[in-house]
C-alpha positions as CSV (number, residue, x, y, z in Angstrom):
1,X,-0.6,4.5,32.1
2,X,1.4,6.3,29.5
3,X,3.7,4.6,27.1
4,X,6.2,6.7,25.1
5,X,7.5,4.8,22.0
6,X,10.8,5.4,20.4
7,X,11.1,4.2,16.8
8,X,14.6,3.2,15.6
9,X,15.7,4.9,12.4
10,X,12.1,5.3,11.3
11,X,12.7,6.8,7.9
12,X,15.3,4.1,6.9
13,X,13.0,1.2,7.8
14,X,9.8,2.0,5.8
15,X,8.7,-1.0,3.9
16,X,8.0,0.0,0.3
17,X,5.3,-2.6,-0.3
18,X,3.6,-1.6,2.9
19,X,3.7,2.1,1.9
20,X,2.1,1.3,-1.6
21,X,-0.5,-0.9,0.0
22,X,-1.5,1.8,2.5
23,X,-1.8,4.3,-0.4
24,X,-3.9,1.9,-2.3
25,X,-6.3,1.6,0.7
26,X,-6.5,5.4,0.8
27,X,-7.7,5.5,-2.8
28,X,-4.6,6.9,-4.6
29,X,-4.9,6.3,-8.4
30,X,-2.8,3.5,-9.9
31,X,-0.8,5.9,-12.2
32,X,0.2,8.0,-9.2
33,X,1.2,4.9,-7.2
34,X,3.4,3.9,-10.1
35,X,5.2,7.2,-10.0
36,X,5.7,7.0,-6.3
37,X,6.9,3.4,-6.6
38,X,9.5,4.4,-9.2
39,X,10.6,7.4,-7.1
40,X,11.2,5.5,-3.8
41,X,12.7,2.3,-5.4
42,X,15.1,4.1,-7.7
43,X,17.6,4.6,-4.9
44,X,21.3,3.7,-5.1
45,X,24.2,4.3,-2.8
46,X,27.9,4.5,-3.6
47,X,30.8,4.1,-1.2
48,X,33.7,6.5,-1.3
49,X,37.1,4.7,-1.0
50,X,40.1,7.1,-0.9
51,X,37.8,9.8,-2.1
52,X,36.6,7.9,-5.2
53,X,33.2,6.3,-5.7
54,X,33.5,2.5,-5.8
55,X,30.5,0.5,-7.0
56,X,26.8,1.0,-6.3
57,X,24.5,-0.6,-3.7
58,X,20.7,-0.7,-4.3
59,X,18.4,0.2,-1.5
60,X,15.7,-2.2,-0.6
61,X,13.7,-0.2,1.9
62,X,13.4,3.3,3.5
63,X,12.8,6.8,2.4
64,X,15.6,9.2,1.3
65,X,16.4,11.9,3.8
66,X,16.1,15.4,2.2
67,X,13.7,14.3,-0.5
68,X,10.8,16.8,-0.4
69,X,8.2,14.1,-0.8
70,X,9.6,11.8,1.9
71,X,7.9,13.5,4.9
72,X,4.5,13.2,3.3
73,X,5.1,9.5,2.4
74,X,6.2,8.7,5.9
75,X,3.1,10.3,7.4
76,X,0.9,8.3,5.0
77,X,2.7,5.1,6.1
78,X,2.4,6.0,9.8
79,X,-1.3,6.7,9.4
80,X,-1.7,2.9,9.3
81,X,-0.7,2.8,12.9
82,X,-3.6,5.0,14.0
83,X,-6.0,3.2,11.6
84,X,-5.1,-0.1,13.2
85,X,-4.9,1.1,16.8
86,X,-8.4,2.7,16.9
87,X,-10.3,-0.5,16.1
88,X,-8.3,-2.4,18.7
89,X,-9.4,0.0,21.5
90,X,-13.0,0.2,20.2
91,X,-13.3,-3.6,20.3
92,X,-11.7,-3.6,23.8
93,X,-13.1,-0.5,25.6
94,X,-11.5,-1.5,28.9
95,X,-8.1,-0.7,27.3
96,X,-8.9,3.0,27.3
97,X,-7.2,5.1,29.8
98,X,-9.7,6.2,32.4
99,X,-10.1,10.0,32.6
100,X,-12.5,12.3,34.5
101,X,-14.0,13.5,31.2
102,X,-15.8,11.7,28.4
103,X,-12.9,11.9,25.9
104,X,-11.6,8.5,24.9
105,X,-7.9,8.9,24.3
106,X,-5.8,6.0,23.0
107,X,-2.7,7.7,21.6
108,X,-1.0,10.9,20.3
109,X,1.0,10.6,17.2
110,X,3.2,13.1,15.2
111,X,5.3,11.3,12.6
112,X,7.4,8.8,14.6
113,X,6.8,10.5,18.0
114,X,4.1,8.3,19.6
115,X,2.5,8.3,23.0
116,X,0.0,5.6,24.0
117,X,-2.6,5.8,26.8
118,X,-4.0,2.6,28.3
119,X,-4.8,0.9,31.5
120,X,-2.5,-1.6,33.3
121,X,-4.6,-4.7,32.9
122,X,-2.5,-7.6,31.7
123,X,-4.9,-8.8,29.0
124,X,-5.1,-5.3,27.4
125,X,-1.3,-4.9,27.5
126,X,-0.8,-8.3,25.8
127,X,-3.2,-7.3,23.0
128,X,-1.4,-3.9,22.6
129,X,2.0,-5.6,22.4
130,X,0.7,-8.1,19.8
131,X,-0.5,-5.2,17.7
132,X,2.8,-3.4,18.0
133,X,4.7,-6.6,16.9
134,X,2.4,-7.1,14.0
135,X,2.8,-3.4,12.9
136,X,6.6,-3.9,13.1
137,X,6.4,-6.9,10.8
138,X,4.2,-5.3,8.2
139,X,5.7,-1.7,8.1
140,X,9.3,-2.5,8.7
141,X,9.5,-0.2,11.7
142,X,11.3,-1.3,14.8
143,X,10.6,-0.1,18.3
144,X,13.7,0.8,20.3
145,X,12.9,-1.0,23.6
146,X,15.9,0.5,25.3
147,X,14.6,4.1,24.8
148,X,10.9,3.4,25.0
149,X,9.3,3.8,28.5
150,X,6.1,3.6,30.4
151,X,4.8,6.0,33.1
152,X,2.4,4.2,35.5
153,X,-0.4,6.1,37.3
154,X,0.9,4.8,40.6
155,X,4.4,3.9,41.6
156,X,4.0,0.4,42.8
157,X,6.9,-2.0,42.4
158,X,4.8,-5.0,41.8
159,X,2.8,-3.3,39.0
160,X,5.9,-1.8,37.4
161,X,7.7,-5.1,37.4
162,X,4.7,-6.8,35.7
163,X,4.4,-4.1,33.1
164,X,8.1,-4.3,32.3
165,X,7.9,-8.0,31.8
166,X,5.1,-7.7,29.3
167,X,6.3,-4.7,27.4
168,X,10.1,-4.9,27.8
169,X,10.1,-1.1,28.4
170,X,11.7,0.7,31.4
171,X,9.8,2.8,33.8
172,X,10.0,6.6,34.0
173,X,8.4,9.3,36.0
174,X,6.9,12.6,35.1
175,X,7.9,15.1,33.7
176,X,8.9,13.8,30.3
177,X,9.3,15.7,27.0
178,X,7.1,15.2,24.0
179,X,7.5,17.3,20.8
180,X,9.7,19.7,22.8
181,X,7.0,20.3,25.5
182,X,7.3,19.0,29.0
183,X,4.5,16.8,30.1
184,X,3.8,16.9,33.8
185,X,1.1,16.6,36.5
186,X,0.2,19.4,38.9
187,X,0.9,23.2,38.8
188,X,3.1,24.7,36.2
189,X,6.7,25.0,37.4
190,X,9.1,27.5,35.9
191,X,12.0,25.1,36.2
192,X,10.5,22.8,33.5
193,X,10.6,25.6,30.9
194,X,14.1,26.9,31.7
195,X,15.6,24.9,28.8
196,X,13.0,26.3,26.4
197,X,13.8,29.8,27.5
198,X,17.5,29.2,27.1
199,X,17.0,27.9,23.6
200,X,14.9,30.9,22.7
201,X,17.5,33.3,24.1
202,X,20.3,31.5,22.2
203,X,18.3,31.8,18.9
204,X,17.9,35.5,19.6
205,X,21.7,35.9,19.9
206,X,22.1,34.1,16.6
207,X,19.8,36.6,15.0
208,X,21.9,39.4,16.3
209,X,25.2,37.9,15.1
210,X,23.6,37.4,11.6
211,X,22.5,41.0,11.5
212,X,25.9,42.3,12.5
213,X,27.7,40.1,10.0
214,X,25.6,41.0,6.9
215,X,24.4,44.5,8.0
216,X,20.9,43.6,7.0
217,X,17.5,44.4,8.5
218,X,16.1,42.5,11.5
219,X,13.5,40.9,9.3
220,X,16.3,39.0,7.4
221,X,17.7,37.7,10.7
222,X,14.2,36.7,11.9
223,X,13.4,34.9,8.7
224,X,16.6,32.9,8.9
225,X,15.8,31.9,12.5
226,X,12.2,30.9,11.9
227,X,12.9,27.2,11.2
228,X,14.9,27.0,14.4
229,X,12.4,28.9,16.5
230,X,9.5,26.9,15.0
231,X,10.9,23.7,16.5
232,X,10.8,25.1,20.0
233,X,7.3,23.9,20.8
234,X,4.5,26.5,20.2
235,X,2.6,24.8,23.0
236,X,4.6,26.6,25.6
237,X,4.4,29.9,23.9
238,X,0.6,29.9,24.1
239,X,0.2,28.5,27.6
240,X,3.0,30.3,29.4
241,X,2.4,34.0,28.9
242,X,3.8,34.9,32.3
243,X,7.1,33.0,31.8
244,X,7.3,33.6,28.0
245,X,6.7,37.3,27.8
246,X,9.8,38.5,29.7
247,X,12.0,36.3,27.5
248,X,10.4,37.6,24.3
249,X,10.9,41.1,25.5
250,X,14.5,40.4,26.3
251,X,15.1,39.0,22.8
252,X,13.3,41.8,21.2
253,X,15.5,44.4,23.0
254,X,18.6,42.5,22.1
255,X,17.8,42.8,18.4
256,X,17.9,46.5,18.6
257,X,16.1,49.6,19.8
258,X,12.5,49.7,18.8
259,X,12.6,46.1,17.3
260,X,9.5,44.0,17.9
261,X,8.4,40.5,16.9
262,X,5.3,41.5,15.1
263,X,7.1,44.0,12.9
264,X,9.7,41.5,12.0
265,X,7.1,38.9,11.2
266,X,5.2,41.3,8.9
267,X,8.4,42.0,6.9
268,X,9.6,38.4,6.7
269,X,8.4,38.1,3.1
270,X,11.2,40.3,1.9
271,X,13.8,38.3,-0.1
272,X,17.3,38.4,1.3
273,X,20.5,37.7,-0.7
274,X,23.8,37.7,1.2
275,X,26.4,39.9,-0.2
């Protein structure tokens, strides 16, 4: 069974004491911890009333969006999830998802995007849910039960009903999307990647509009679009040469005669200043 967790406002719910404790366990020096503590706790908010700031409210938890150090701190705090989940599965080997290979897989985690792999035995699910509730209490995180879901190996109403009662999650069927990549079972189907191709073609059009507006080189447009294109899962680009290549060719041609991705990438270090 696969469980896809959705964390509610993950950045805003980070418990400061939990974060510092995790960093202490990782061996960060006390002086550095003091700097981090002052950085995250010195956070105030002001409310605008009729366009004027009125009073200040002190934050008691969470990490500031846009702060360069916030992503690293969040990942450090989230590492406690893996460190706690691995011993749970090691002590209860029957909780591991049974695969045809020898790899023991319990979860995939990227920041707050988490997928769990486990069996459908009631005892194992109860232990897993106890761990999740304890993690919520300690870290300040909160699982969004309405958006979290489980995908059972077999579609049996009795099993699905039992899992729903234990977890409180709804049941879904494959394919699902994780980190921008469709997860599915069976042969690769082109229809699953149409959304990806559409996004890539749209980003290519943005490059063209940028180039026409500023009359700059294609490398400038490509550099501007890298953050957007980087979010369109590199997994599919590697594993879908047949579907991906025509789209890349189409975008390359739309950028101009003789333009190619490799050339633009090599020149992407050039600094660009809009006129």
